[in-house]
MIPA-279167 format. One record per residue (C-alpha): residue number from 1; x, y, z; residue in three letters. Coordinates in Angstrom, 1 decimal, m for minus. Example, Ala and Ser with C-alpha at 12.3 -4.5 7.8 and 13.67 -1.06 7.14 Angstrom:
2
<seq 1&u 12.3&v m4.5&w 7.8&type ALA>
<seq 2&u 13.7&v m1.1&w 7.1&type SER>
***
This chain:
87
<seq 1&u 18.9&v 2.5&w m10.3&type MET>
<seq 2&u 17.1&v m0.9&w m11.8&type ARG>
<seq 3&u 20.9&v m2.9&w m10.8&type ASP>
<seq 4&u 19.6&v m1.4&w m7.1&type ARG>
<seq 5&u 16.7&v m2.2&w m7.6&type TRP>
<seq 6&u 17.2&v m6.0&w m8.9&type LYS>
<seq 7&u 19.5&v m6.4&w m5.7&type ALA>
<seq 8&u 17.1&v m4.8&w m3.6&type ILE>
<seq 9&u 13.5&v m7.2&w m4.8&type ARG>
<seq 10&u 16.4&v m10.6&w m4.7&type GLU>
<seq 11&u 17.8&v m9.5&w m1.3&type ALA>
<seq 12&u 14.8&v m9.4&w 0.3&type TYR>
<seq 13&u 13.2&v m12.1&w m1.8&type GLY>
<seq 14&u 9.8&v m9.1&w m3.2&type LEU>
<seq 15&u 7.7&v m10.7&w m5.7&type LYS>
<seq 16&u 5.5&v m8.7&w m7.7&type TRP>
<seq 17&u 1.7&v m9.0&w m9.0&type SER>
<seq 18&u 0.9&v m7.2&w m11.8&type ARG>
<seq 19&u m0.9&v m4.4&w m10.1&type GLU>
<seq 20&u 2.6&v m2.9&w m9.1&type MET>
<seq 21&u 4.7&v m3.3&w m11.6&type SER>
<seq 22&u 4.2&v 0.5&w m12.4&type TYR>
<seq 23&u 7.0&v 0.7&w m8.9&type VAL>
<seq 24&u 9.8&v 0.7&w m10.6&type PRO>
<seq 25&u 9.4&v 3.2&w m13.5&type SER>
<seq 26&u 8.2&v 5.8&w m10.6&type ILE>
<seq 27&u 11.4&v 5.0&w m8.7&type LEU>
<seq 28&u 13.2&v 5.5&w m11.8&type THR>
<seq 29&u 11.5&v 8.9&w m12.7&type SER>
<seq 30&u 11.8&v 10.6&w m9.3&type GLN>
<seq 31&u 13.5&v 10.9&w m6.5&type THR>
<seq 32&u 12.5&v 9.5&w m3.1&type TYR>
<seq 33&u 12.1&v 12.6&w m1.3&type SER>
<seq 34&u 9.7&v 14.0&w m4.4&type SER>
<seq 35&u 7.7&v 10.4&w m3.6&type LEU>
<seq 36&u 7.5&v 11.0&w m0.3&type ILE>
<seq 37&u 6.5&v 14.7&w m0.1&type GLU>
<seq 38&u 3.3&v 13.7&w m3.4&type LYS>
<seq 39&u 2.6&v 10.6&w m0.5&type ALA>
<seq 40&u 2.0&v 13.2&w 1.9&type ARG>
<seq 41&u 0.5&v 16.4&w 0.4&type LYS>
<seq 42&u m2.3&v 13.7&w m1.1&type VAL>
<seq 43&u m2.2&v 12.0&w 2.4&type ILE>
<seq 44&u m2.7&v 14.5&w 4.3&type ASN>
<seq 45&u m5.4&v 17.1&w 2.7&type SER>
<seq 46&u m8.2&v 14.8&w 3.8&type SER>
<seq 47&u m9.1&v 12.0&w 7.0&type ASP>
<seq 48&u m10.9&v 10.5&w 4.5&type ARG>
<seq 49&u m7.2&v 10.2&w 2.1&type TYR>
<seq 50&u m5.4&v 9.7&w 5.4&type ARG>
<seq 51&u m7.3&v 6.2&w 6.4&type GLU>
<seq 52&u m6.4&v 4.2&w 3.1&type VAL>
<seq 53&u m2.7&v 4.6&w 3.3&type PRO>
<seq 54&u m2.4&v 4.1&w 6.6&type GLU>
<seq 55&u m4.2&v 1.0&w 6.3&type PHE>
<seq 56&u m2.2&v 0.1&w 3.5&type ILE>
<seq 57&u 0.5&v 0.5&w 5.4&type ALA>
<seq 58&u 0.1&v m1.5&w 8.4&type LEU>
<seq 59&u m2.2&v m4.5&w 7.1&type SER>
<seq 60&u 0.8&v m5.2&w 5.4&type GLY>
<seq 61&u m1.7&v m6.4&w 2.3&type LEU>
<seq 62&u m0.8&v m5.3&w m1.1&type ARG>
<seq 63&u m3.2&v m2.7&w m2.7&type VAL>
<seq 64&u m5.6&v m4.8&w m3.9&type GLY>
<seq 65&u m6.4&v m7.5&w m1.0&type GLU>
<seq 66&u m5.5&v m4.2&w 1.2&type ALA>
<seq 67&u m8.7&v m2.4&w m1.1&type LEU>
<seq 68&u m10.9&v m5.2&w m1.2&type ASP>
<seq 69&u m11.3&v m5.3&w 2.8&type ALA>
<seq 70&u m11.7&v m2.0&w 3.2&type ILE>
<seq 71&u m14.6&v m3.0&w 0.5&type ARG>
<seq 72&u m16.3&v m5.7&w 2.7&type LEU>
<seq 73&u m16.0&v m4.2&w 5.4&type TYR>
<seq 74&u m18.1&v m0.4&w 4.3&type HIS>
<seq 75&u m20.7&v m2.9&w 2.5&type ASN>
<seq 76&u m21.2&v m5.8&w 6.3&type ASP>
<seq 77&u m18.8&v m4.9&w 8.5&type ALA>
<seq 78&u m20.7&v m7.0&w 11.3&type GLU>
<seq 79&u m19.6&v m10.9&w 8.5&type SER>
<seq 80&u m16.1&v m9.3&w 7.8&type TYR>
<seq 81&u m15.6&v m9.1&w 11.5&type LEU>
<seq 82&u m14.7&v m12.0&w 14.1&type ASN>
<seq 83&u m15.8&v m10.7&w 17.6&type ARG>
<seq 84&u m13.7&v m13.5&w 19.3&type GLU>
<seq 85&u m10.6&v m12.9&w 18.1&type LEU>
<seq 86&u m11.3&v m8.4&w 18.7&type MET>
<seq 87&u m10.4&v m9.1&w 22.8&type SER>
***
């Protein structure tokens, strides 16, 4: 599995920050389907929990960057949003 993970990483030029260093151990310790099942349970448990992983997935930001963006938006949405780019 580690060889497969390394090949995928190299093929797509993926680089991981420190916050993502846990990913290979997760992939080697559980099956993909069990990870997806657990993620769906968490996401579907509440609308509040669903919004954060959806934003992270759709934005393409790193987890830390996405959480910072969410925090900044909640603290001051008017300053965070660029209304000129919204049209």
